[in-house]
C-alpha positions as CSV (number, residue, x, y, z in Angstrom):
1,M,64.3,8.4,-113.0
2,I,63.9,4.8,-111.7
3,I,67.4,4.9,-110.2
4,I,66.6,8.1,-108.3
5,T,63.5,6.5,-106.9
6,N,65.4,3.4,-105.8
7,Q,68.0,5.5,-104.2
8,G,65.3,7.5,-102.4
9,R,63.8,4.2,-101.1
10,S,67.2,2.9,-100.1
11,R,67.9,6.1,-98.2
12,K,64.6,5.8,-96.3
13,R,65.2,2.2,-95.6
14,D,68.7,3.0,-94.3
15,L,67.3,5.8,-92.1
16,L,65.0,3.5,-90.2
17,P,67.6,1.5,-88.3
18,K,69.5,4.7,-87.5
19,V,66.4,6.3,-86.0
20,F,65.5,3.2,-84.0
21,T,69.0,2.9,-82.7
22,I,69.1,6.5,-81.6
23,L,65.6,6.2,-80.0
24,S,66.8,3.1,-78.1
25,I,69.9,5.0,-76.8
26,G,67.6,7.8,-75.8
27,A,65.3,5.4,-73.9
28,V,68.2,3.8,-72.1
29,C,69.6,7.2,-71.1
30,L,66.2,8.4,-69.9
31,L,65.7,5.2,-67.8
32,T,69.2,5.1,-66.3
33,L,70.2,8.8,-66.0
34,T,67.1,10.3,-64.6
35,P,67.7,11.4,-61.0
36,L,65.9,9.4,-58.3
37,D,64.3,10.9,-55.3
38,G,63.0,9.2,-52.1
39,P,64.1,6.9,-49.3
40,N,65.5,4.1,-51.5
41,I,68.1,6.2,-53.4
42,S,71.6,4.6,-53.7
43,E,73.6,7.7,-54.0
44,G,77.3,7.0,-54.1
45,Q,77.0,3.2,-53.7
46,T,79.5,1.3,-55.8
47,N,80.1,-2.4,-56.6
48,F,83.2,-3.3,-58.6
49,D,83.1,-7.0,-57.5
50,P,81.5,-9.0,-60.3
51,F,78.4,-11.0,-59.3
52,S,78.6,-10.0,-55.6
53,N,75.3,-8.0,-55.5
54,L,73.7,-10.7,-57.6
55,R,74.8,-13.4,-55.2
56,L,73.8,-11.4,-52.2
57,N,70.3,-10.7,-53.5
58,L,69.7,-14.2,-54.7
59,H,70.2,-15.5,-51.2
60,G,67.8,-12.9,-49.8
61,P,64.2,-13.5,-48.7
62,H,62.7,-12.1,-51.9
63,I,64.1,-13.9,-54.9
64,E,61.8,-12.0,-57.4
65,V,63.7,-8.7,-56.8
66,P,67.1,-9.8,-58.1
67,I,65.5,-11.8,-61.0
68,R,63.5,-8.7,-61.9
69,N,66.5,-6.5,-61.7
70,L,68.6,-9.0,-63.7
71,L,66.0,-9.3,-66.5
72,A,65.4,-5.5,-66.6
73,N,69.2,-4.9,-67.1
74,V,69.4,-7.4,-69.9
75,L,66.1,-6.4,-71.6
76,L,67.1,-2.7,-71.4
77,F,69.8,-3.2,-74.0
78,V,68.2,-5.8,-76.3
79,P,66.6,-3.1,-78.5
80,F,69.9,-1.3,-78.8
81,G,71.7,-4.5,-79.9
82,F,69.0,-5.4,-82.4
83,F,68.7,-1.9,-84.0
84,A,72.5,-1.3,-84.0
85,A,73.0,-4.7,-85.7
86,W,70.4,-3.7,-88.3
87,W,72.1,-0.3,-88.8
88,M,75.6,-1.7,-89.5
89,K,76.5,-2.2,-93.2
90,R,79.3,-4.7,-92.7
91,K,78.0,-7.8,-91.1
92,K,81.5,-9.3,-90.5
93,A,82.1,-9.7,-86.7
94,L,78.7,-8.0,-86.2
95,W,78.1,-9.6,-82.7
96,W,81.5,-8.4,-81.6
97,K,81.1,-4.8,-82.8
98,V,77.6,-4.3,-81.5
99,T,78.2,-6.0,-78.2
100,G,81.3,-3.8,-77.7
101,A,79.2,-0.7,-78.5
102,G,76.7,-1.8,-75.9
103,A,79.4,-2.4,-73.4
104,L,80.8,1.0,-74.1
105,L,77.4,2.7,-73.8
106,S,76.7,0.9,-70.5
107,L,80.2,1.9,-69.2
108,I,79.5,5.5,-70.0
109,I,76.1,5.3,-68.2
110,E,77.7,3.6,-65.1
111,G,80.4,6.3,-65.2
112,C,77.7,9.0,-65.2
113,Q,75.9,7.3,-62.4
114,Y,79.2,7.4,-60.4
115,V,80.1,11.0,-61.2
116,F,76.8,12.8,-61.1
117,P,74.4,13.0,-58.1
118,L,71.6,10.9,-59.6
119,G,70.7,8.8,-56.6
120,R,71.8,5.7,-58.4
121,A,74.4,3.1,-57.6
122,T,77.3,2.1,-59.9
123,D,77.4,-1.6,-60.3
124,I,79.6,-3.8,-62.4
125,D,76.7,-6.4,-62.5
126,D,74.5,-3.9,-64.2
127,W,77.3,-3.3,-66.8
128,M,77.6,-7.1,-67.4
129,M,73.9,-7.6,-67.8
130,N,73.5,-4.6,-70.1
131,T,76.3,-5.9,-72.3
132,L,74.6,-9.3,-72.3
133,G,71.4,-7.6,-73.4
134,A,73.2,-6.0,-76.4
135,L,74.5,-9.4,-77.4
136,V,71.0,-10.9,-77.1
137,G,69.8,-8.1,-79.4
138,V,72.4,-8.9,-82.0
139,L,71.6,-12.6,-81.8
140,L,67.9,-11.9,-82.2
141,F,68.6,-9.7,-85.2
142,Q,70.7,-12.5,-86.8
143,V,68.0,-15.1,-86.2
144,G,65.4,-12.8,-87.6
145,Q,67.5,-12.1,-90.6
146,S,68.0,-15.8,-91.3
147,L,64.2,-16.5,-90.9
148,Y,63.5,-13.6,-93.3
149,R,65.8,-15.0,-95.9
150,I,64.3,-18.5,-95.6
151,I,60.7,-17.1,-95.9
152,K,61.7,-14.9,-98.8
153,N,63.4,-17.7,-100.7
154,N,60.5,-20.1,-100.1
155,W,58.0,-17.4,-101.2
156,R,60.0,-16.8,-104.4
157,R,60.0,-20.5,-105.2
158,G,56.2,-20.6,-104.8
159,R,56.2,-22.6,-101.5
160,P,53.9,-21.4,-98.7
């Protein structure tokens, strides 16, 4: 009876990172694949030259625009990286696997933005920043996991 209860708790605990990973993917897709309307749509625009749009925007009159865009693209994928790292059972080469999955997800999104009439541009800079965001998420997970272990071990030893 105790074993069944523990397995039930383990299953619920294993379900949580899966649900959050799927929710983060859904949020990314909702934010990046929703069609845009209006005068500022970038239908059919492409950039396959790394850092070119970033360099162009950084030298423009409004520095806050590229910085906001850069941060948004990185932060968009941080939850995915964090929750996907939590989901994975094998922690060997974790950063590589999750960052690769983030890069693939971003590549699929950029491909959809290229193929479908969404009013969005396809930009390699977005792909690179999204991939960086997944890596940041993995690193935050690993730091959090290390801090959790330290706190847990200190608590077990009776230290505050």
